[in-house]
C-alpha atoms as an extended CHARMM CRD file, in Angstrom:
* protein
*
        98  EXT
         1         1  MET       CA             58.6120000000       58.0520000000      155.6970000000  PROA      1               0.0000000000
         2         2  THR       CA             56.6480000000       59.1060000000      159.0640000000  PROA      2               0.0000000000
         3         3  GLN       CA             55.5260000000       62.1210000000      159.9120000000  PROA      3               0.0000000000
         4         4  PRO       CA             57.2120000000       63.9780000000      162.6290000000  PROA      4               0.0000000000
         5         5  VAL       CA             55.0900000000       64.2150000000      165.6820000000  PROA      5               0.0000000000
         6         6  LYS       CA             53.8020000000       67.7750000000      166.6830000000  PROA      6               0.0000000000
         7         7  LEU       CA             55.4030000000       69.3650000000      169.4500000000  PROA      7               0.0000000000
         8         8  TRP       CA             52.0330000000       70.1870000000      171.2960000000  PROA      8               0.0000000000
         9         9  LYS       CA             51.1340000000       66.5810000000      171.0400000000  PROA      9               0.0000000000
        10        10  LYS       CA             54.4950000000       65.4050000000      172.1970000000  PROA      10              0.0000000000
        11        11  ASN       CA             54.1230000000       67.9780000000      175.1770000000  PROA      11              0.0000000000
        12        12  ALA       CA             50.6080000000       66.7510000000      175.8240000000  PROA      12              0.0000000000
        13        13  VAL       CA             51.3470000000       63.0120000000      176.1740000000  PROA      13              0.0000000000
        14        14  LEU       CA             54.2220000000       64.2030000000      178.4560000000  PROA      14              0.0000000000
        15        15  SER       CA             52.2490000000       66.0980000000      180.7980000000  PROA      15              0.0000000000
        16        16  ALA       CA             49.9090000000       63.1960000000      180.9450000000  PROA      16              0.0000000000
        17        17  ILE       CA             52.5100000000       60.8930000000      182.2540000000  PROA      17              0.0000000000
        18        18  LEU       CA             53.8800000000       63.2490000000      184.4150000000  PROA      18              0.0000000000
        19        19  LEU       CA             50.6610000000       63.8090000000      186.0250000000  PROA      19              0.0000000000
        20        20  PHE       CA             49.6300000000       60.1260000000      185.9620000000  PROA      20              0.0000000000
        21        21  VAL       CA             52.8940000000       59.6450000000      187.9110000000  PROA      21              0.0000000000
        22        22  ILE       CA             52.4210000000       62.3400000000      190.6400000000  PROA      22              0.0000000000
        23        23  VAL       CA             48.5350000000       61.6780000000      191.0430000000  PROA      23              0.0000000000
        24        24  THR       CA             48.5610000000       57.8960000000      191.2910000000  PROA      24              0.0000000000
        25        25  PRO       CA             50.5910000000       57.5550000000      194.2150000000  PROA      25              0.0000000000
        26        26  LEU       CA             48.6510000000       60.2030000000      196.2960000000  PROA      26              0.0000000000
        27        27  ILE       CA             45.2730000000       58.4740000000      195.3010000000  PROA      27              0.0000000000
        28        28  PHE       CA             46.3480000000       54.6500000000      196.1260000000  PROA      28              0.0000000000
        29        29  LEU       CA             48.9260000000       54.7600000000      198.8310000000  PROA      29              0.0000000000
        30        30  LYS       CA             46.8900000000       55.9380000000      201.9100000000  PROA      30              0.0000000000
        31        31  THR       CA             49.3390000000       56.7900000000      204.7870000000  PROA      31              0.0000000000
        32        32  ASP       CA             48.9480000000       58.5010000000      208.0880000000  PROA      32              0.0000000000
        33        33  GLY       CA             51.4180000000       61.1180000000      207.0130000000  PROA      33              0.0000000000
        34        34  PHE       CA             54.4250000000       61.6030000000      204.8440000000  PROA      34              0.0000000000
        35        35  GLU       CA             57.4240000000       60.5770000000      207.0970000000  PROA      35              0.0000000000
        36        36  GLY       CA             61.1060000000       60.3270000000      206.3290000000  PROA      36              0.0000000000
        37        37  ALA       CA             63.5990000000       57.5770000000      206.2650000000  PROA      37              0.0000000000
        38        38  ASP       CA             65.1970000000       58.8770000000      208.9980000000  PROA      38              0.0000000000
        39        39  ALA       CA             62.2960000000       58.8090000000      211.3120000000  PROA      39              0.0000000000
        40        40  ILE       CA             61.1690000000       55.2650000000      210.3760000000  PROA      40              0.0000000000
        41        41  ALA       CA             64.9150000000       54.3790000000      210.8440000000  PROA      41              0.0000000000
        42        42  GLN       CA             64.9870000000       55.7730000000      214.2700000000  PROA      42              0.0000000000
        43        43  LYS       CA             61.5970000000       54.3700000000      215.2740000000  PROA      43              0.0000000000
        44        44  HSD       CA             62.6250000000       50.7940000000      214.2610000000  PROA      44              0.0000000000
        45        45  ILE       CA             66.0170000000       51.1720000000      216.0670000000  PROA      45              0.0000000000
        46        46  GLU       CA             64.1350000000       52.2590000000      219.2950000000  PROA      46              0.0000000000
        47        47  ASP       CA             61.8940000000       49.5060000000      218.8030000000  PROA      47              0.0000000000
        48        48  THR       CA             64.4060000000       46.8400000000      218.6050000000  PROA      48              0.0000000000
        49        49  HSD       CA             67.7590000000       48.3790000000      220.8590000000  PROA      49              0.0000000000
        50        50  GLY       CA             65.5580000000       50.5200000000      223.0160000000  PROA      50              0.0000000000
        51        51  GLN       CA             66.8310000000       53.8640000000      223.8110000000  PROA      51              0.0000000000
        52        52  SER       CA             70.3910000000       54.5610000000      222.7550000000  PROA      52              0.0000000000
        53        53  GLU       CA             72.8410000000       57.2260000000      223.9350000000  PROA      53              0.0000000000
        54        54  LYS       CA             74.3670000000       59.9970000000      221.4050000000  PROA      54              0.0000000000
        55        55  LEU       CA             77.7670000000       59.2880000000      220.1280000000  PROA      55              0.0000000000
        56        56  SER       CA             78.5480000000       63.1530000000      219.5830000000  PROA      56              0.0000000000
        57        57  ILE       CA             77.2060000000       66.6470000000      220.7030000000  PROA      57              0.0000000000
        58        58  SER       CA             76.4920000000       69.2570000000      218.2940000000  PROA      58              0.0000000000
        59        59  ILE       CA             79.1840000000       72.4030000000      218.4840000000  PROA      59              0.0000000000
        60        60  LEU       CA             76.5240000000       74.8900000000      217.0980000000  PROA      60              0.0000000000
        61        61  PRO       CA             72.9830000000       75.0660000000      218.3110000000  PROA      61              0.0000000000
        62        62  PRO       CA             70.0880000000       74.0710000000      216.3150000000  PROA      62              0.0000000000
        63        63  MET       CA             69.2300000000       76.4450000000      213.5150000000  PROA      63              0.0000000000
        64        64  SER       CA             65.9540000000       77.9840000000      213.2590000000  PROA      64              0.0000000000
        65        65  ALA       CA             63.5990000000       76.8870000000      210.3770000000  PROA      65              0.0000000000
        66        66  GLU       CA             64.0290000000       79.9660000000      208.6580000000  PROA      66              0.0000000000
        67        67  LEU       CA             67.8950000000       79.3090000000      208.5160000000  PROA      67              0.0000000000
        68        68  GLN       CA             67.5630000000       75.9730000000      207.5780000000  PROA      68              0.0000000000
        69        69  THR       CA             65.0100000000       76.9720000000      204.5470000000  PROA      69              0.0000000000
        70        70  LEU       CA             67.4260000000       79.8560000000      203.7910000000  PROA      70              0.0000000000
        71        71  PHE       CA             70.2630000000       77.1510000000      203.1310000000  PROA      71              0.0000000000
        72        72  PHE       CA             68.2550000000       74.7370000000      201.0160000000  PROA      72              0.0000000000
        73        73  VAL       CA             67.2150000000       77.2200000000      198.7980000000  PROA      73              0.0000000000
        74        74  ILE       CA             70.5630000000       78.7650000000      198.3510000000  PROA      74              0.0000000000
        75        75  GLN       CA             71.9930000000       74.9780000000      197.7700000000  PROA      75              0.0000000000
        76        76  ALA       CA             68.7950000000       74.4320000000      195.4950000000  PROA      76              0.0000000000
        77        77  ALA       CA             69.6240000000       77.6840000000      193.4770000000  PROA      77              0.0000000000
        78        78  LEU       CA             73.5040000000       76.6550000000      192.9770000000  PROA      78              0.0000000000
        79        79  GLY       CA             72.8040000000       73.2350000000      191.8840000000  PROA      79              0.0000000000
        80        80  ALA       CA             70.3170000000       74.5020000000      189.3970000000  PROA      80              0.0000000000
        81        81  PHE       CA             72.8560000000       77.2370000000      188.3380000000  PROA      81              0.0000000000
        82        82  VAL       CA             75.3320000000       74.6280000000      187.6320000000  PROA      82              0.0000000000
        83        83  LEU       CA             73.0980000000       72.1060000000      185.8970000000  PROA      83              0.0000000000
        84        84  GLY       CA             71.7820000000       74.9730000000      183.7400000000  PROA      84              0.0000000000
        85        85  PHE       CA             75.4730000000       76.1540000000      182.9870000000  PROA      85              0.0000000000
        86        86  GLY       CA             76.5630000000       72.5040000000      182.0840000000  PROA      86              0.0000000000
        87        87  PHE       CA             73.5540000000       71.9840000000      179.6490000000  PROA      87              0.0000000000
        88        88  GLY       CA             73.9010000000       75.2000000000      178.0880000000  PROA      88              0.0000000000
        89        89  ARG       CA             77.7950000000       74.3200000000      177.3540000000  PROA      89              0.0000000000
        90        90  ILE       CA             76.8920000000       71.1100000000      175.8720000000  PROA      90              0.0000000000
        91        91  SER       CA             74.1520000000       72.9220000000      173.8040000000  PROA      91              0.0000000000
        92        92  ALA       CA             76.2250000000       75.7180000000      172.8580000000  PROA      92              0.0000000000
        93        93  GLY       CA             78.9520000000       72.9210000000      171.9060000000  PROA      93              0.0000000000
        94        94  LYS       CA             76.6920000000       71.2140000000      169.6490000000  PROA      94              0.0000000000
        95        95  LYS       CA             75.5520000000       73.8640000000      167.6620000000  PROA      95              0.0000000000
        96        96  ALA       CA             79.0580000000       75.1080000000      167.1560000000  PROA      96              0.0000000000
        97        97  GLY       CA             79.9720000000       71.6990000000      165.9720000000  PROA      97              0.0000000000
        98        98  GLN       CA             77.2250000000       71.7100000000      163.2130000000  PROA      98              0.0000000000
């Protein structure tokens, strides 16, 4: 029978893999900057079709960067809460079923 892997060894291996996955693209993929897919697509469309007219207008004026950040943080917090609540329910259900 095999010996179970100690928890710290498993965590060390997973941390090393995570570090490798994060650092490798930063080292080997040299770019001018991090550009989003929307900006790349917009540049491609302008190169192939020239300037285009807008199909719609904004009802509200553009929000400030602070408000955009606030809404992003609220959305991320709500998503984390829902995921945590769901995983907690699953975990509690498994423990209750034992």
